[in-house]
N, CA, C and O atoms as a GROMACS GRO file, in nm:
protein
  384
    1MET      N    1  14.064  11.069  13.958
    1MET     CA    2  14.036  11.039  13.795
    1MET      C    3  13.888  11.021  13.784
    1MET      O    4  13.832  11.042  13.676
    2ARG      N    5  13.808  10.974  13.914
    2ARG     CA    6  13.689  11.004  13.861
    2ARG      C    7  13.609  11.088  13.814
    2ARG      O    8  13.506  11.076  13.748
    3GLU      N    9  13.686  11.211  13.867
    3GLU     CA   10  13.591  11.312  13.865
    3GLU      C   11  13.624  11.357  13.732
    3GLU      O   12  13.532  11.383  13.654
    4GLU      N   13  13.745  11.370  13.696
    4GLU     CA   14  13.766  11.370  13.538
    4GLU      C   15  13.708  11.285  13.467
    4GLU      O   16  13.706  11.315  13.348
    5VAL      N   17  13.672  11.214  13.488
    5VAL     CA   18  13.574  11.082  13.430
    5VAL      C   19  13.465  11.163  13.358
    5VAL      O   20  13.449  11.183  13.238
    6LEU      N   21  13.362  11.223  13.511
    6LEU     CA   22  13.225  11.272  13.511
    6LEU      C   23  13.234  11.397  13.467
    6LEU      O   24  13.141  11.439  13.398
    7ALA      N   25  13.335  11.473  13.492
    7ALA     CA   26  13.320  11.628  13.451
    7ALA      C   27  13.361  11.607  13.279
    7ALA      O   28  13.328  11.699  13.204
    8SER      N   29  13.420  11.509  13.231
    8SER     CA   30  13.364  11.491  13.056
    8SER      C   31  13.281  11.428  13.011
    8SER      O   32  13.280  11.446  12.890
    9MET      N   33  13.190  11.344  13.049
    9MET     CA   34  13.091  11.295  13.000
    9MET      C   35  12.965  11.349  13.094
    9MET      O   36  12.970  11.409  13.202
   10ALA      N   37  12.874  11.315  13.029
   10ALA     CA   38  12.732  11.389  13.044
   10ALA      C   39  12.645  11.215  13.125
   10ALA      O   40  12.616  11.111  13.066
   11ILE      N   41  12.626  11.252  13.275
   11ILE     CA   42  12.587  11.168  13.335
   11ILE      C   43  12.507  11.111  13.237
   11ILE      O   44  12.558  10.999  13.242
   12ASP      N   45  12.399  11.098  13.130
   12ASP     CA   46  12.315  11.019  13.054
   12ASP      C   47  12.360  10.882  12.973
   12ASP      O   48  12.319  10.769  12.944
   13THR      N   49  12.518  11.008  12.950
   13THR     CA   50  12.609  10.854  12.888
   13THR      C   51  12.656  10.803  12.969
   13THR      O   52  12.689  10.696  12.919
   14VAL      N   53  12.711  10.801  13.150
   14VAL     CA   54  12.781  10.721  13.210
   14VAL      C   55  12.693  10.603  13.244
   14VAL      O   56  12.730  10.487  13.264
   15VAL      N   57  12.558  10.658  13.249
   15VAL     CA   58  12.496  10.561  13.288
   15VAL      C   59  12.464  10.439  13.176
   15VAL      O   60  12.415  10.335  13.218
   16LEU      N   61  12.485  10.450  13.072
   16LEU     CA   62  12.528  10.353  12.934
   16LEU      C   63  12.596  10.300  12.947
   16LEU      O   64  12.604  10.187  12.899
   17VAL      N   65  12.695  10.364  13.029
   17VAL     CA   66  12.788  10.257  12.956
   17VAL      C   67  12.804  10.133  12.987
   17VAL      O   68  12.895  10.088  12.917
   18PRO      N   69  12.751  10.033  13.075
   18PRO     CA   70  12.731   9.884  13.065
   18PRO      C   71  12.648   9.818  12.990
   18PRO      O   72  12.636   9.696  12.978
   19VAL      N   73  12.584   9.913  12.933
   19VAL     CA   74  12.507   9.833  12.782
   19VAL      C   75  12.622   9.948  12.668
   19VAL      O   76  12.617  10.068  12.694
   20TRP      N   77  12.661   9.930  12.620
   20TRP     CA   78  12.744  10.066  12.556
   20TRP      C   79  12.733   9.968  12.380
   20TRP      O   80  12.700  10.028  12.278
   21HIS      N   81  12.764   9.830  12.380
   21HIS     CA   82  12.697   9.815  12.194
   21HIS      C   83  12.568   9.838  12.201
   21HIS      O   84  12.521   9.833  12.087
   22GLU      N   85  12.444   9.874  12.322
   22GLU     CA   86  12.321   9.899  12.247
   22GLU      C   87  12.299  10.071  12.203
   22GLU      O   88  12.220  10.122  12.124
   23ALA      N   89  12.397  10.129  12.285
   23ALA     CA   90  12.393  10.229  12.277
   23ALA      C   91  12.532  10.341  12.206
   23ALA      O   92  12.579  10.449  12.244
   24ALA      N   93  12.554  10.274  12.120
   24ALA     CA   94  12.760  10.292  12.072
   24ALA      C   95  12.725  10.447  11.970
   24ALA      O   96  12.810  10.526  11.931
   25TYR      N   97  12.587  10.454  11.947
   25TYR     CA   98  12.578  10.593  11.875
   25TYR      C   99  12.629  10.703  11.954
   25TYR      O  100  12.702  10.786  11.901
   26LEU      N  101  12.588  10.712  12.110
   26LEU     CA  102  12.622  10.770  12.193
   26LEU      C  103  12.795  10.792  12.212
   26LEU      O  104  12.833  10.883  12.286
   27PHE      N  105  12.863  10.733  12.164
   27PHE     CA  106  13.002  10.740  12.200
   27PHE      C  107  13.099  10.770  12.107
   27PHE      O  108  13.071  10.736  11.992
   28SER      N  109  13.204  10.823  12.125
   28SER     CA  110  13.302  10.830  12.004
   28SER      C  111  13.378  10.739  11.952
   28SER      O  112  13.398  10.639  12.021
   29GLU      N  113  13.443  10.746  11.817
   29GLU     CA  114  13.522  10.615  11.797
   29GLU      C  115  13.589  10.567  11.919
   29GLU      O  116  13.581  10.458  11.976
   30GLN      N  117  13.657  10.673  11.945
   30GLN     CA  118  13.772  10.679  12.058
   30GLN      C  119  13.686  10.577  12.203
   30GLN      O  120  13.713  10.466  12.249
   31GLU      N  121  13.636  10.623  12.220
   31GLU     CA  122  13.501  10.589  12.364
   31GLU      C  123  13.462  10.428  12.324
   31GLU      O  124  13.474  10.331  12.400
   32ARG      N  125  13.415  10.428  12.192
   32ARG     CA  126  13.384  10.265  12.132
   32ARG      C  127  13.516  10.209  12.153
   32ARG      O  128  13.533  10.160  12.264
   33ALA      N  129  13.622  10.204  12.067
   33ALA     CA  130  13.796  10.155  12.085
   33ALA      C  131  13.773  10.120  12.231
   33ALA      O  132  13.751  10.004  12.267
   34ALA      N  133  13.778  10.207  12.302
   34ALA     CA  134  13.836  10.239  12.457
   34ALA      C  135  13.716  10.057  12.516
   34ALA      O  136  13.750   9.941  12.538
   35LEU      N  137  13.591  10.125  12.518
   35LEU     CA  138  13.525  10.001  12.591
   35LEU      C  139  13.546   9.870  12.537
   35LEU      O  140  13.529   9.781  12.620
   36ALA      N  141  13.575   9.836  12.435
   36ALA     CA  142  13.614   9.750  12.358
   36ALA      C  143  13.688   9.689  12.419
   36ALA      O  144  13.685   9.575  12.466
   37TRP      N  145  13.774   9.783  12.420
   37TRP     CA  146  13.981   9.718  12.428
   37TRP      C  147  13.958   9.660  12.610
   37TRP      O  148  14.018   9.561  12.654
   38THR      N  149  13.881   9.729  12.675
   38THR     CA  150  13.833   9.719  12.815
   38THR      C  151  13.771   9.552  12.832
   38THR      O  152  13.796   9.464  12.915
   39GLU      N  153  13.704   9.556  12.744
   39GLU     CA  154  13.615   9.434  12.766
   39GLU      C  155  13.705   9.327  12.737
   39GLU      O  156  13.706   9.231  12.813
   40GLU      N  157  13.793   9.332  12.620
   40GLU     CA  158  13.870   9.210  12.534
   40GLU      C  159  14.022   9.167  12.667
   40GLU      O  160  14.068   9.055  12.689
   41VAL      N  161  14.066   9.304  12.734
   41VAL     CA  162  14.155   9.296  12.818
   41VAL      C  163  14.091   9.197  12.932
   41VAL      O  164  14.108   9.075  12.928
   42SER      N  165  14.024   9.257  13.024
   42SER     CA  166  13.941   9.238  13.135
   42SER      C  167  13.881   9.064  13.114
   42SER      O  168  13.874   8.991  13.214
   43ARG      N  169  13.845   9.019  12.991
   43ARG     CA  170  13.805   8.882  12.929
   43ARG      C  171  13.937   8.851  12.882
   43ARG      O  172  13.937   8.866  12.760
   44VAL      N  173  14.018   8.825  12.912
   44VAL     CA  174  14.176   8.766  12.810
   44VAL      C  175  14.163   8.627  12.792
   44VAL      O  176  14.208   8.568  12.694
   45SER      N  177  14.089   8.561  12.905
   45SER     CA  178  14.144   8.409  12.893
   45SER      C  179  14.048   8.378  12.811
   45SER      O  180  14.059   8.266  12.762
   46GLU      N  181  13.948   8.448  12.775
   46GLU     CA  182  13.806   8.456  12.656
   46GLU      C  183  13.864   8.495  12.529
   46GLU      O  184  13.914   8.414  12.451
   47THR      N  185  13.858   8.612  12.510
   47THR     CA  186  13.899   8.679  12.425
   47THR      C  187  14.070   8.654  12.375
   47THR      O  188  14.103   8.566  12.296
   48HIS      N  189  14.127   8.708  12.412
   48HIS     CA  190  14.294   8.646  12.431
   48HIS      C  191  14.284   8.770  12.307
   48HIS      O  192  14.300   8.762  12.186
   49ALA      N  193  14.256   8.871  12.383
   49ALA     CA  194  14.298   9.025  12.335
   49ALA      C  195  14.298   9.027  12.172
   49ALA      O  196  14.402   9.039  12.107
   50SER      N  197  14.157   9.014  12.108
   50SER     CA  198  14.210   8.964  11.938
   50SER      C  199  14.292   9.074  11.902
   50SER      O  200  14.320   9.170  11.974
   51ASP      N  201  14.331   9.051  11.778
   51ASP     CA  202  14.381   9.113  11.679
   51ASP      C  203  14.312   9.284  11.661
   51ASP      O  204  14.335   9.396  11.706
   52ALA      N  205  14.207   9.214  11.558
   52ALA     CA  206  14.076   9.313  11.585
   52ALA      C  207  14.045   9.387  11.649
   52ALA      O  208  14.026   9.490  11.583
   53THR      N  209  14.026   9.401  11.743
   53THR     CA  210  14.038   9.474  11.861
   53THR      C  211  14.165   9.606  11.932
   53THR      O  212  14.172   9.720  11.978
   54CYS      N  213  14.243   9.492  11.899
   54CYS     CA  214  14.371   9.606  11.971
   54CYS      C  215  14.401   9.658  11.827
   54CYS      O  216  14.474   9.756  11.842
   55ALA      N  217  14.379   9.639  11.700
   55ALA     CA  218  14.422   9.708  11.623
   55ALA      C  219  14.298   9.852  11.574
   55ALA      O  220  14.322   9.953  11.507
   56ALA      N  221  14.174   9.811  11.635
   56ALA     CA  222  14.107   9.923  11.632
   56ALA      C  223  14.130  10.079  11.776
   56ALA      O  224  14.103  10.199  11.774
   57ALA      N  225  14.178  10.003  11.857
   57ALA     CA  226  14.213  10.069  11.977
   57ALA      C  227  14.346  10.147  11.939
   57ALA      O  228  14.369  10.258  11.987
   58ALA      N  229  14.467  10.053  11.812
   58ALA     CA  230  14.588  10.160  11.830
   58ALA      C  231  14.532  10.251  11.698
   58ALA      O  232  14.590  10.356  11.668
   59ALA      N  233  14.430  10.208  11.631
   59ALA     CA  234  14.417  10.342  11.519
   59ALA      C  235  14.325  10.420  11.581
   59ALA      O  236  14.268  10.468  11.484
   60VAL      N  237  14.259  10.475  11.701
   60VAL     CA  238  14.272  10.565  11.772
   60VAL      C  239  14.298  10.620  11.885
   60VAL      O  240  14.221  10.700  11.937
   61PHE      N  241  14.470  10.566  11.967
   61PHE     CA  242  14.538  10.574  12.071
   61PHE      C  243  14.692  10.621  12.008
   61PHE      O  244  14.727  10.555  11.911
   62SER      N  245  14.765  10.704  12.043
   62SER     CA  246  14.878  10.683  12.066
   62SER      C  247  14.941  10.582  12.102
   62SER      O  248  14.899  10.539  12.209
   63GLU      N  249  15.061  10.500  12.041
   63GLU     CA  250  15.065  10.396  12.168
   63GLU      C  251  15.117  10.409  12.319
   63GLU      O  252  15.128  10.319  12.403
   64ASN      N  253  15.142  10.528  12.328
   64ASN     CA  254  15.191  10.557  12.496
   64ASN      C  255  15.008  10.568  12.553
   64ASN      O  256  14.980  10.512  12.659
   65ASP      N  257  14.896  10.645  12.472
   65ASP     CA  258  14.806  10.644  12.552
   65ASP      C  259  14.752  10.471  12.542
   65ASP      O  260  14.668  10.432  12.623
   66LEU      N  261  14.796  10.398  12.460
   66LEU     CA  262  14.684  10.260  12.482
   66LEU      C  263  14.785  10.186  12.591
   66LEU      O  264  14.739  10.092  12.655
   67VAL      N  265  14.906  10.224  12.610
   67VAL     CA  266  14.955  10.119  12.718
   67VAL      C  267  14.890  10.184  12.847
   67VAL      O  268  14.847  10.111  12.935
   68ASP      N  269  14.883  10.338  12.860
   68ASP     CA  270  14.843  10.416  12.932
   68ASP      C  271  14.658  10.280  13.033
   68ASP      O  272  14.623  10.224  13.137
   69LEU      N  273  14.615  10.315  12.871
   69LEU     CA  274  14.456  10.267  12.901
   69LEU      C  275  14.494  10.116  12.961
   69LEU      O  276  14.457  10.093  13.077
   70THR      N  277  14.574  10.002  12.881
   70THR     CA  278  14.528   9.908  12.932
   70THR      C  279  14.649   9.912  13.063
   70THR      O  280  14.644   9.802  13.118
   71LEU      N  281  14.725   9.976  13.110
   71LEU     CA  282  14.772   9.971  13.239
   71LEU      C  283  14.676  10.052  13.334
   71LEU      O  284  14.711  10.072  13.450
   72THR      N  285  14.567  10.096  13.290
   72THR     CA  286  14.456  10.101  13.407
   72THR      C  287  14.374  10.019  13.385
   72THR      O  288  14.306   9.991  13.484
   73ILE      N  289  14.334   9.933  13.235
   73ILE     CA  290  14.243   9.824  13.294
   73ILE      C  291  14.284   9.761  13.389
   73ILE      O  292  14.240   9.767  13.503
   74ALA      N  293  14.401   9.676  13.339
   74ALA     CA  294  14.527   9.595  13.443
   74ALA      C  295  14.493   9.638  13.583
   74ALA      O  296  14.431   9.540  13.624
   75ALA      N  297  14.495   9.699  13.650
   75ALA     CA  298  14.516   9.735  13.765
   75ALA      C  299  14.377   9.759  13.838
   75ALA      O  300  14.350   9.727  13.954
   76MET      N  301  14.282   9.831  13.733
   76MET     CA  302  14.138   9.814  13.774
   76MET      C  303  14.078   9.655  13.860
   76MET      O  304  14.030   9.623  13.968
   77ASN      N  305  14.132   9.568  13.684
   77ASN     CA  306  14.073   9.438  13.729
   77ASN      C  307  14.144   9.366  13.864
   77ASN      O  308  14.090   9.279  13.931
   78ALA      N  309  14.316   9.439  13.895
   78ALA     CA  310  14.357   9.401  13.986
   78ALA      C  311  14.245   9.361  14.162
   78ALA      O  312  14.200   9.278  14.240
   79ILE      N  313  14.259   9.517  14.117
   79ILE     CA  314  14.189   9.593  14.239
   79ILE      C  315  14.056   9.529  14.318
   79ILE      O  316  14.019   9.508  14.434
   80ASN      N  317  13.989   9.509  14.132
   80ASN     CA  318  13.860   9.432  14.162
   80ASN      C  319  13.874   9.250  14.215
   80ASN      O  320  13.800   9.180  14.284
   81ARG      N  321  13.979   9.230  14.158
   81ARG     CA  322  14.004   9.081  14.202
   81ARG      C  323  14.044   9.040  14.350
   81ARG      O  324  14.011   8.939  14.413
   82LEU      N  325  14.117   9.138  14.383
   82LEU     CA  326  14.096   9.139  14.521
   82LEU      C  327  14.003   9.173  14.624
   82LEU      O  328  13.999   9.095  14.719
   83GLY      N  329  13.914   9.292  14.625
   83GLY     CA  330  13.806   9.327  14.695
   83GLY      C  331  13.724   9.167  14.686
   83GLY      O  332  13.677   9.112  14.786
   84VAL      N  333  13.720   9.099  14.525
   84VAL     CA  334  13.655   8.988  14.564
   84VAL      C  335  13.681   8.884  14.634
   84VAL      O  336  13.599   8.815  14.695
   85SER      N  337  13.856   8.863  14.624
   85SER     CA  338  13.910   8.773  14.705
   85SER      C  339  13.882   8.780  14.905
   85SER      O  340  13.872   8.692  14.990
   86PHE      N  341  13.879   8.887  14.909
   86PHE     CA  342  13.863   8.954  15.039
   86PHE      C  343  13.729   8.966  15.079
   86PHE      O  344  13.716   9.004  15.195
   87ARG      N  345  13.620   8.943  15.014
   87ARG     CA  346  13.464   8.995  15.014
   87ARG      C  347  13.490   9.133  15.074
   87ARG      O  348  13.411   9.168  15.162
   88LEU      N  349  13.591   9.220  15.040
   88LEU     CA  350  13.560   9.394  15.032
   88LEU      C  351  13.366   9.397  15.035
   88LEU      O  352  13.302   9.292  15.040
   89LYS      N  353  13.329   9.471  15.032
   89LYS     CA  354  13.188   9.582  15.013
   89LYS      C  355  13.222   9.665  14.903
   89LYS      O  356  13.312   9.631  14.826
   90PRO      N  357  13.146   9.788  14.886
   90PRO     CA  358  13.197   9.902  14.850
   90PRO      C  359  13.147  10.022  14.896
   90PRO      O  360  13.040  10.034  14.838
   91ARG      N  361  13.165  10.124  14.971
   91ARG     CA  362  13.168  10.205  14.992
   91ARG      C  363  13.154  10.344  14.997
   91ARG      O  364  13.262  10.380  14.951
   92ALA      N  365  13.112  10.410  15.014
   92ALA     CA  366  13.025  10.592  14.953
   92ALA      C  367  13.126  10.619  14.972
   92ALA      O  368  13.199  10.549  15.041
   93ARG      N  369  13.162  10.723  14.920
   93ARG     CA  370  13.284  10.814  14.899
   93ARG      C  371  13.271  10.900  15.063
   93ARG      O  372  13.156  10.925  15.099
   94ALA      N  373  13.345  10.928  15.123
   94ALA     CA  374  13.353  11.014  15.249
   94ALA      C  375  13.268  11.128  15.247
   94ALA      O  376  13.165  11.136  15.314
   95ASP      N  377  13.320  11.232  15.155
   95ASP     CA  378  13.263  11.346  15.101
   95ASP      C  379  13.148  11.336  14.997
   95ASP      O  380  13.149  11.422  14.909
   96ALA      N  381  13.039  11.233  14.995
   96ALA     CA  382  12.919  11.251  14.948
   96ALA      C  383  12.797  11.304  14.996
   96ALA      O  384  12.698  11.306  14.922
   0.00000   0.00000   0.00000
């Protein structure tokens, strides 16, 4: 998955993902919707996955793709929470 993402996006865009709000013009409508939905789902206790953001994502993703995106977000959040809970440190890839 990592390789697919990096192959499909310019590195200049990838490094701007953390500040995508400020660099929104560099991202497609679908990418902006995915980033906004990711923030909403990741911070669901604060955002309650707003109807507006859900509708924006549903407008540019098929139902199946939105389910897949949401499951991917949930999985990454679970992995991150496990890593934090068990004090795991990020590692470089072995083949890097």
